[in-house]
C-alpha positions as CSV (number, residue, x, y, z in Angstrom):
1,M,19.6,53.1,-23.2
2,D,19.7,49.1,-22.2
3,N,16.4,49.0,-23.8
4,L,17.5,51.2,-27.3
5,G,16.8,48.1,-29.6
6,D,13.6,47.0,-27.8
7,I,12.2,50.5,-28.3
8,R,13.0,50.2,-31.9
9,L,11.5,46.5,-32.3
10,F,8.4,47.9,-30.2
11,V,7.9,51.2,-32.7
12,E,8.5,48.8,-35.9
13,A,6.1,46.2,-34.7
14,A,3.6,49.0,-33.9
15,Q,3.9,50.6,-38.1
16,A,4.0,47.8,-39.6
17,G,1.6,46.0,-38.3
18,S,3.5,42.8,-37.2
19,L,5.5,41.8,-34.8
20,S,7.2,39.2,-37.2
21,A,7.6,42.1,-39.9
22,A,9.2,44.2,-37.3
23,G,11.3,41.5,-36.3
24,R,12.9,40.8,-40.3
25,K,13.6,44.4,-41.0
26,L,15.7,44.7,-37.4
27,G,17.6,40.9,-38.3
28,L,15.9,39.1,-35.6
29,T,13.9,35.5,-36.0
30,P,9.9,35.9,-35.0
31,A,11.1,33.6,-31.5
32,A,13.7,36.4,-31.1
33,A,11.8,39.3,-31.5
34,S,9.3,37.7,-30.0
35,A,11.4,37.3,-26.8
36,R,12.3,41.0,-26.6
37,L,8.6,42.4,-26.2
38,T,8.0,40.3,-24.2
39,K,11.2,41.4,-22.3
40,L,10.3,45.1,-22.8
41,E,6.8,44.4,-21.2
42,T,8.1,43.0,-18.0
43,G,10.4,45.8,-17.7
44,L,7.7,48.3,-17.5
45,R,5.4,46.1,-16.2
46,A,2.1,47.2,-19.0
47,R,1.3,45.2,-22.2
48,L,1.8,46.8,-24.9
49,F,0.1,44.9,-27.1
50,E,-2.8,42.8,-27.8
51,R,-1.8,39.9,-29.8
52,T,-3.5,37.5,-31.7
53,T,-2.1,34.5,-34.6
54,R,-3.8,37.4,-37.2
55,Q,-3.0,41.2,-35.6
56,L,-1.2,43.0,-33.4
57,R,-3.3,45.9,-31.7
58,L,-2.0,48.4,-29.0
59,T,-3.2,48.9,-25.9
60,D,-4.1,52.5,-24.4
61,E,-0.8,52.0,-22.7
62,G,1.1,51.2,-26.0
63,R,-0.8,53.9,-27.4
64,L,0.8,56.7,-25.5
65,Y,4.2,54.5,-24.9
66,L,4.7,54.9,-28.7
67,N,4.3,59.0,-28.8
68,C,6.8,59.3,-26.3
69,C,9.2,56.7,-28.3
70,R,8.9,58.5,-31.6
71,Q,9.9,61.6,-30.3
72,A,13.1,60.2,-28.2
73,L,13.9,58.2,-31.0
74,Q,13.7,61.3,-33.4
75,A,15.7,63.0,-31.3
76,L,18.8,60.6,-31.3
77,D,18.4,60.2,-35.0
78,D,18.7,64.1,-35.2
79,A,21.3,63.6,-33.0
80,E,23.4,61.8,-35.4
81,A,22.4,63.9,-37.9
82,A,23.9,66.8,-36.9
83,L,27.1,64.6,-36.0
84,Q,27.2,64.5,-39.9
85,A,26.6,67.1,-40.8
86,G,29.2,68.6,-38.4
87,Q,31.3,66.3,-40.3
88,N,29.8,66.8,-43.9
89,V,29.1,63.1,-44.1
90,V,26.7,62.3,-47.1
91,R,25.3,59.0,-46.1
92,G,22.6,57.1,-44.7
93,K,19.3,55.9,-45.3
94,V,16.7,58.5,-47.5
95,R,12.9,58.1,-47.1
96,I,10.8,59.4,-49.8
97,S,7.6,59.6,-50.8
98,A,6.3,60.2,-54.6
99,T,3.4,59.6,-56.5
100,S,2.9,56.5,-58.5
101,D,4.1,57.5,-62.0
102,F,6.4,60.0,-61.2
103,G,8.6,57.5,-59.3
104,R,8.8,54.9,-61.9
105,N,9.1,57.0,-64.5
106,L,11.4,59.5,-63.3
107,L,12.4,59.4,-59.7
108,M,14.2,55.8,-60.3
109,H,16.2,56.7,-62.8
110,W,17.5,60.0,-60.8
111,L,17.9,58.2,-57.9
112,D,20.1,56.0,-59.8
113,A,21.8,59.1,-60.8
114,F,22.9,60.6,-57.3
115,N,23.9,57.1,-56.0
116,A,26.5,57.6,-58.7
117,Q,27.6,60.9,-57.1
118,Y,26.6,59.2,-53.3
119,P,27.1,55.6,-53.2
120,E,27.0,55.6,-49.6
121,V,22.6,56.9,-49.5
122,T,20.4,54.4,-49.8
123,F,16.9,54.8,-50.9
124,A,13.2,53.4,-48.9
125,L,11.1,55.0,-52.0
126,T,7.0,54.8,-51.1
127,L,4.9,55.4,-54.3
128,S,1.4,56.6,-53.0
129,D,-1.1,58.8,-55.3
130,S,-2.4,59.8,-51.3
131,L,-1.5,62.4,-49.8
132,Q,-2.7,61.1,-46.0
133,N,0.1,60.1,-42.9
134,L,2.8,62.2,-44.1
135,L,3.0,63.2,-40.7
136,Q,3.0,59.8,-39.5
137,D,4.5,58.2,-41.9
138,D,8.4,58.0,-41.5
139,I,9.5,59.9,-44.6
140,D,12.0,62.7,-45.0
141,L,10.9,64.0,-48.2
142,A,7.6,63.5,-49.9
143,I,7.3,65.0,-53.4
144,R,3.6,65.8,-54.2
145,F,1.0,68.0,-57.1
146,G,0.1,70.6,-54.9
147,V,0.2,70.8,-50.8
148,P,-1.9,69.4,-48.1
149,P,-3.5,71.5,-46.2
150,D,-0.9,70.8,-43.1
151,S,1.0,73.6,-41.7
152,S,3.5,71.6,-40.0
153,L,4.8,70.3,-43.2
154,V,7.2,72.6,-45.2
155,A,6.8,72.9,-49.0
156,K,9.6,74.0,-51.2
157,P,8.2,74.8,-54.9
158,L,10.2,72.3,-57.4
159,A,8.9,72.8,-60.5
160,P,5.8,74.0,-62.4
161,N,3.8,70.6,-63.6
162,R,1.8,71.7,-66.3
163,R,-1.2,69.4,-66.1
164,V,-2.7,67.8,-70.1
165,L,-5.5,66.0,-71.8
166,C,-4.2,63.1,-73.7
167,A,-4.6,59.6,-75.1
168,S,-2.7,56.9,-77.4
169,P,-2.7,57.5,-81.1
170,D,-4.3,54.2,-81.9
171,Y,-7.5,56.4,-80.0
172,I,-7.0,58.9,-81.4
173,V,-6.8,57.3,-84.9
174,K,-10.2,55.0,-84.1
175,H,-12.5,57.9,-82.2
176,G,-10.7,61.2,-84.1
177,E,-10.2,64.3,-81.4
178,P,-12.0,66.8,-79.6
179,K,-11.8,70.3,-81.2
180,D,-13.5,72.0,-77.5
181,P,-14.0,71.3,-74.4
182,S,-17.8,70.7,-75.0
183,D,-16.7,68.3,-77.3
184,L,-15.4,65.5,-75.1
185,A,-18.8,64.3,-74.0
186,R,-18.4,61.9,-77.1
187,F,-15.3,60.4,-75.6
188,N,-14.3,58.2,-73.1
189,C,-12.6,59.2,-70.6
190,I,-10.1,57.9,-67.8
191,V,-11.2,59.7,-63.6
192,L,-8.4,59.5,-61.3
193,G,-10.3,59.3,-57.9
194,T,-8.9,60.4,-54.7
195,A,-9.9,60.3,-50.6
196,S,-12.6,63.0,-51.4
197,G,-13.9,61.4,-54.1
198,P,-13.7,60.8,-58.2
199,I,-11.8,64.0,-60.1
200,N,-14.6,64.3,-62.6
201,E,-15.1,68.1,-63.3
202,W,-12.5,69.0,-65.9
203,R,-12.4,72.8,-65.8
204,F,-10.3,74.8,-68.7
205,T,-9.0,77.7,-69.6
206,R,-8.5,79.8,-73.0
207,G,-7.8,83.3,-72.3
208,D,-11.1,85.0,-71.1
209,E,-12.3,82.3,-71.8
210,V,-13.7,79.4,-68.9
211,Q,-15.4,76.1,-69.9
212,H,-16.3,72.8,-67.6
213,Y,-17.0,69.5,-68.2
214,T,-18.2,67.1,-66.0
215,V,-17.2,63.4,-66.7
216,P,-19.8,61.1,-66.2
217,L,-19.0,58.2,-63.7
218,D,-21.4,55.5,-65.2
219,T,-19.5,55.6,-68.3
220,A,-15.8,56.7,-67.7
221,R,-13.2,54.0,-66.2
222,E,-12.2,55.0,-62.4
223,T,-9.3,54.5,-60.7
224,N,-7.1,55.3,-57.9
225,D,-3.4,54.4,-59.0
226,G,-2.1,57.0,-61.2
227,A,-0.3,54.6,-62.9
228,I,-3.2,52.8,-63.8
229,A,-4.7,55.7,-65.1
230,R,-1.2,56.0,-67.3
231,E,-1.8,53.0,-68.6
232,W,-5.3,52.9,-69.9
233,A,-4.8,55.7,-71.9
234,L,-1.6,53.7,-73.8
235,R,-3.7,50.9,-73.9
236,G,-6.1,52.9,-75.8
237,Y,-9.2,52.7,-73.3
238,G,-9.8,56.4,-73.5
239,I,-8.9,60.4,-73.1
240,V,-6.9,61.0,-69.3
241,V,-5.7,64.5,-67.6
242,K,-2.5,63.7,-66.9
243,S,1.0,65.7,-65.1
244,M,3.5,66.4,-67.6
245,W,5.9,64.7,-65.4
246,D,4.1,61.5,-65.4
247,V,3.9,61.3,-69.3
248,E,7.3,62.7,-69.8
249,A,8.6,59.7,-71.5
250,D,5.2,58.8,-72.8
251,L,5.0,61.9,-75.0
252,R,8.7,61.7,-76.2
253,S,7.5,58.3,-77.6
254,D,4.7,59.3,-79.1
255,G,2.8,56.5,-76.7
256,L,0.1,59.6,-76.0
257,R,-0.6,62.4,-77.7
258,V,-1.5,65.8,-76.2
259,L,-5.0,66.9,-77.2
260,L,-6.8,70.3,-77.4
261,P,-3.4,72.2,-76.7
262,D,-5.0,75.7,-76.4
263,W,-7.0,75.3,-73.5
264,R,-5.6,74.9,-70.0
265,Y,-6.1,72.4,-67.3
266,P,-5.5,74.4,-63.8
267,D,-1.6,73.7,-62.8
268,A,-0.5,72.4,-59.5
269,P,3.2,72.2,-59.3
270,L,5.4,70.0,-57.9
271,H,6.4,70.6,-54.2
272,A,8.9,68.8,-51.5
273,L,7.0,68.7,-48.7
274,Y,9.3,67.9,-45.0
275,H,9.2,68.0,-41.6
276,R,9.4,71.7,-40.1
277,N,10.5,70.5,-37.0
278,R,12.8,67.8,-37.7
279,F,16.6,68.6,-38.2
280,M,17.5,67.8,-42.4
281,A,20.7,65.4,-42.5
282,P,23.3,66.3,-45.0
283,R,22.1,63.3,-47.4
284,V,18.2,65.0,-47.5
285,R,20.0,68.5,-48.0
286,V,21.9,67.3,-51.2
287,L,19.5,65.0,-52.8
288,L,16.9,68.0,-52.6
289,D,19.7,70.9,-54.4
290,F,20.2,67.6,-56.7
291,L,16.1,67.2,-57.0
292,S,15.6,70.9,-57.6
293,E,18.4,70.8,-60.4
294,R,17.3,68.3,-62.2
295,F,13.9,69.7,-62.4
296,A,14.7,72.9,-63.6
297,Q,17.1,70.9,-66.1
298,V,14.4,69.0,-67.9
299,S,11.2,71.3,-67.4
300,G,12.6,73.5,-69.6
301,E,12.7,70.3,-72.0
302,L,9.6,69.4,-71.6
303,E,8.1,72.3,-71.7
304,A,9.2,72.8,-75.6
305,L,8.8,69.6,-75.6
306,L,4.9,70.2,-75.7
307,G,4.6,73.5,-77.4
308,F,4.2,75.8,-74.5
309,P,5.3,79.1,-73.7
310,A,7.0,78.4,-70.2
311,P,4.2,79.7,-67.2
312,P,5.0,82.8,-65.2
313,P,6.2,81.6,-61.9
314,A,3.7,81.3,-58.9
315,R,3.3,83.8,-56.6
316,K,2.3,82.2,-53.8
317,T,1.8,78.6,-53.0
318,I,-0.8,76.4,-54.0
319,R,-3.0,74.1,-51.7
320,Q,-4.7,72.3,-53.8
321,Q,-4.6,68.2,-54.3
322,G,-3.2,67.4,-57.8
323,I,-3.3,64.6,-60.0
């Protein structure tokens, strides 16, 4: 236990890739952080990092030690959380990961409302459209469209998520509206890129009818950031497929309008993802309940705004990556 602070510094440095950044997070000067790491390595009689002026790289011994240190620190954190649970204390930091648009446009405001009820809870919010490294990242709760194919994560359904084709009123005035999915070839389109490639194969259904449209990448605007895709649509650069949650404020303010409302793009319901084998602290459990209530309330309002009938409840978890 004498080395606990040094071990936390080591784990933070490995995660950040920077000893000075880890030191700042723990309130240490660069000199103090370097001295503590040297002390830890001396006690272990092993070099944990290869250090240069530009990078910090784990040695083989460092990788082995990091694995064990993470498990030990997690066990201590879980023990503290279990004690808090026994005292029904809702306080501490919740580390959340969310997609960029949803995090900026809705989640930030909902966290403010949560803090009004639980002022002793603080947040570390990471915004990313990627599904990668949820297990490796120090995340208590991730909110994603669809579910990653990782059985070690629990996926709790939060809300239905209609994805809509939309464009700005200015774009519609200048270029008109598509009357049918096959008509999209006459319009500029915005494509979201993912780790597995660009999502430019758009599929639409209307009753028993199915139509596919492949957006030509040589003429499309592409980005791997959902917030940029939305901003491009707002600026009138073309048509985009977005989650109704990402463009909720834009639809209410008429910044964007839904196109082809009779045609349905595949849904990707919202899920809360969390570690299967990690103790859920009271602050995380209470926040999850709070978000579930908010989603239930706003979901009905948004479906009504879109003029769509509420979708039937899903019979099984949908395992797909969404926009």
